C-alpha positions as CSV (number, residue, x, y, z in Angstrom):
1,M,27.5,-17.9,3.3
2,T,29.5,-18.2,-0.3
3,L,30.0,-15.7,-2.6
4,G,27.3,-18.3,-5.4
5,E,25.0,-18.2,-2.4
6,K,24.5,-14.0,-2.3
7,I,23.9,-14.2,-6.5
8,F,21.0,-16.8,-6.1
9,E,19.9,-14.5,-3.6
10,L,20.2,-10.7,-5.1
11,R,18.7,-11.7,-8.9
12,K,15.9,-13.7,-6.7
13,K,15.8,-10.4,-4.9
14,C,15.4,-9.0,-8.1
15,G,13.2,-10.6,-9.6
16,L,15.4,-11.9,-11.9
17,S,15.9,-14.9,-14.2
18,Q,19.4,-17.1,-15.2
19,E,18.7,-16.1,-18.4
20,Q,17.6,-12.3,-18.1
21,L,21.2,-11.6,-15.1
22,G,22.4,-13.9,-18.4
23,E,21.6,-11.9,-20.7
24,K,22.4,-8.7,-18.7
25,I,25.9,-9.5,-18.7
26,N,26.2,-10.3,-21.4
27,V,26.3,-14.9,-19.8
28,T,24.5,-17.7,-21.0
29,R,21.8,-19.1,-18.4
30,Q,24.7,-22.1,-17.3
31,T,27.5,-20.0,-16.7
32,I,24.6,-18.4,-13.8
33,S,24.0,-21.6,-12.8
34,N,27.8,-22.5,-12.6
35,W,28.0,-19.8,-10.4
36,E,25.0,-20.1,-7.8
37,L,26.8,-23.7,-7.4
38,G,29.4,-22.9,-6.5
39,E,31.2,-24.8,-9.6
40,T,32.9,-21.3,-11.2
41,S,33.3,-17.7,-10.5
42,P,33.0,-14.8,-12.5
43,N,36.4,-13.0,-13.5
44,P,36.7,-9.4,-11.8
45,E,35.1,-7.6,-14.4
46,Q,32.1,-9.9,-14.5
47,L,31.5,-9.5,-11.2
48,K,31.6,-6.0,-11.4
49,L,28.6,-6.4,-14.2
50,I,27.0,-8.7,-11.7
51,S,26.6,-6.0,-8.5
52,K,26.6,-3.4,-10.8
53,E,22.9,-4.6,-12.3
54,L,21.6,-6.4,-9.1
55,V,22.0,-2.8,-7.0
56,S,20.7,-1.2,-9.8
57,N,17.8,-3.4,-10.0
58,M,17.3,-3.3,-6.3
59,L,17.4,0.3,-6.9
60,S,14.7,0.4,-8.6
61,K,12.8,-1.4,-7.7
62,K,12.5,0.4,-4.1
63,A,12.5,4.0,-6.1
64,V,9.3,2.7,-7.6
65,M,7.9,1.1,-3.8
66,A,9.0,4.8,-2.9
67,L,7.3,6.7,-5.0
68,M,3.3,4.0,-5.0
69,Q,3.6,4.7,-1.1
70,K,4.5,8.6,-1.8
71,K,0.7,8.0,-4.4
72,D,-0.7,6.5,-1.6
73,I,0.3,9.5,0.8
74,M,-1.6,11.9,-1.5
75,V,-4.7,10.2,-2.2
76,M,-5.1,9.8,1.8
77,E,-3.9,13.4,2.0
78,C,-6.7,14.7,-0.8
79,G,-9.2,12.6,0.1
80,L,-8.6,13.9,3.9
81,S,-9.6,16.8,2.3
82,I,-12.0,16.9,1.1
83,I,-13.8,14.7,3.8
84,Q,-12.9,17.7,6.0
85,M,-14.3,20.6,2.9
86,G,-17.7,18.5,3.4
87,R,-17.9,19.4,7.1
88,I,-17.3,23.0,6.8
């Protein structure tokens, strides 16, 4: 897998458009496209920015999902407690 393919895959997993990612790291949509197509490559500083943005985005999504799952568990536990109280 090329660097461009990795950028594309991670950007998609984060739910970002080329334009959105470009805005976050101060490059144009065309620059993101060129990287993903392998026509050009990000310089080391840009690569750091891409990594930081995509990793923080993925961690944020995982944190939200974890909180949602925890909320669902709490709701289920509360429901079970109410059901159990009704049986007593």
